N, C-alpha and C positions, 0 to 999 in steps of 0.2 A: 695576500691582497691577490684576486683573480681579476681579469681585466677581458672582457669581450669587446672588440669593436664591429659593428656592424654596418654593412653599406648594402643598400637594394641596388639591383641591376636589371636591367632586359635582356642580358648577355650571360646567363650563369653558366651554360657550358664551357664557353669560351675562357669565363673566368676561372672556372675550374681548371682548366688546361694549362692556364698563364701560371696559378699560383700553387695550385698543387702537384701539376705534371710537370711544369717550368723551372718554379723556384724550389720544391721540393718540400712545401707546406704538408704536414701530416693530416690526413681526413680522420676527423673522430667522431664524426657523425651526420647526419642528414635528415631531412625530411621531404614530405610529398603532400601537397596538398592539404596541408595545416591552415584550415580557414581560408583557401584560395592561396597560400604560399608554397613555394618550396625554397628550400636552402642546404647550404652545406656549413660545417662548423669546420676549422681548420685550425690547426695548433703549430704554435710558433714554438720548435722544439727547444727544452732547456728553460722554457719560462711557464707561468700560469696566464698565458694570454692567447686568447682565440681571436681568428676575424672569422665571422657570420657572413655569408653574402646570401640574401634573398630576393627572390623575385614573384611576382604576382600581385593580384591588387589593382587598382585604378589608376595608380600614379608611376610614374615614369623613375629612374634611378637621378643621384645629384648631379648638377653639372661641374664639369672637370675645372679646377684653377689650377695653375701650373706650379703653384705654391704648396699645394696640398698634395701630399704624398705621403708614402709609406718606405720608409727605411730599414733594410735587413743586413745584417753583419752576418756573411756567410763563413767567416773562418780563415779565406786564404783565397789568395788570387786565382788559383786553380777553380776553387768552388764556384768563384763569380762568374770566372769564363765557362764551364760547364752549365750555369743556370742560364746563361744569356743565350748557348747554344740549344739546350734543351726550349725554352721559351721560342725561340726561332726569331725574335726580333732583335733588330740593330739598335744600338745607342743613340740617344738622342740628346740635344743640346738641353740642359734643365735651365730654368729661370734663374736660379741663385748661381752665382758662380763657385761658391762653397763647393755644392755638389759636384760640378765637373771638377774641382781640382782635388777630389779626395774620393770621387767613386764613379760608379757608371750608371746611367738615369734610363730605364726604358719604360714604355707607356702600355699600362695594360689595354685588354679590348675595350674598357668603357672611358678611354682616355685621360685615366689618372695616373701619374708619374708615380714609379716605383724605382727607389735607388739601393744598389747593392754595394757594398763595401767589404775588404777584406777583412778588416778587423774593427775593433770599437775603437773609438777616439775620446770616449768620456765614460765615465761612471759615476754614479751618483754616491756621497759619500753621508751615510746614513748617521753620523755624528752631528753631524751640519744641516741647519735647516735650509741653507741654500745649497743650489748644485756648484759642485766643485768638478771640474773638467780639467782632462790634460790626457795623456799617455794611459796605456795601459799600468805599467809598473810603477807611475807615480803620478797623482794627482796635484793639479796645482791650482789654485784660487784665482778665478776670475778671468781667465783665458781659452780660448777653444782653439788650439793649435796641435792637432795631432799630426804625426807623421803622415808625410806624401808616401807612398810605397813607390820606388824609383820603376819599378814593373809597370803600374799602371801607365806612366807615360809613353813607355818605350814597346807596349805591347798591343795588338789588337784584341781588346775584348768582344769575346762573341763568335770567334774563328780561332781553330786549331792552327800553329804555327805551321807554314808550308813546310 
């Protein structure tokens, strides 16, 4: 299955800098003045998922909500730190304490939160209808307690160590 998530914005150039240039999503296409709209398609590496951002038309983008966010698993603490540095934004306090305990929350140019995590803490088990969650190596049923990397607590994300 392929998924594309689409969000309208009045700040397309800033959004492109945040997600493509900052977080490292790969541009796979764009369009200009298609029935009055411009847009870009960004791929989430290793998946069949795309983000599409559009601008134009007579309406504004959606109003951000503190619990409406995108979550990215970047693979390592260094990758999270590098992405924060490229984005040029300082982490913010998330609404949900889970996000603070397990990752870094940034706000995109539209005011939506984006969380970045070193590793995935869950996985879907295709042999069951329910979501099974747990650590990468061994899923457990009914709980969601991924390990908290000790480095996240003691390291300032978004700045290189002095």
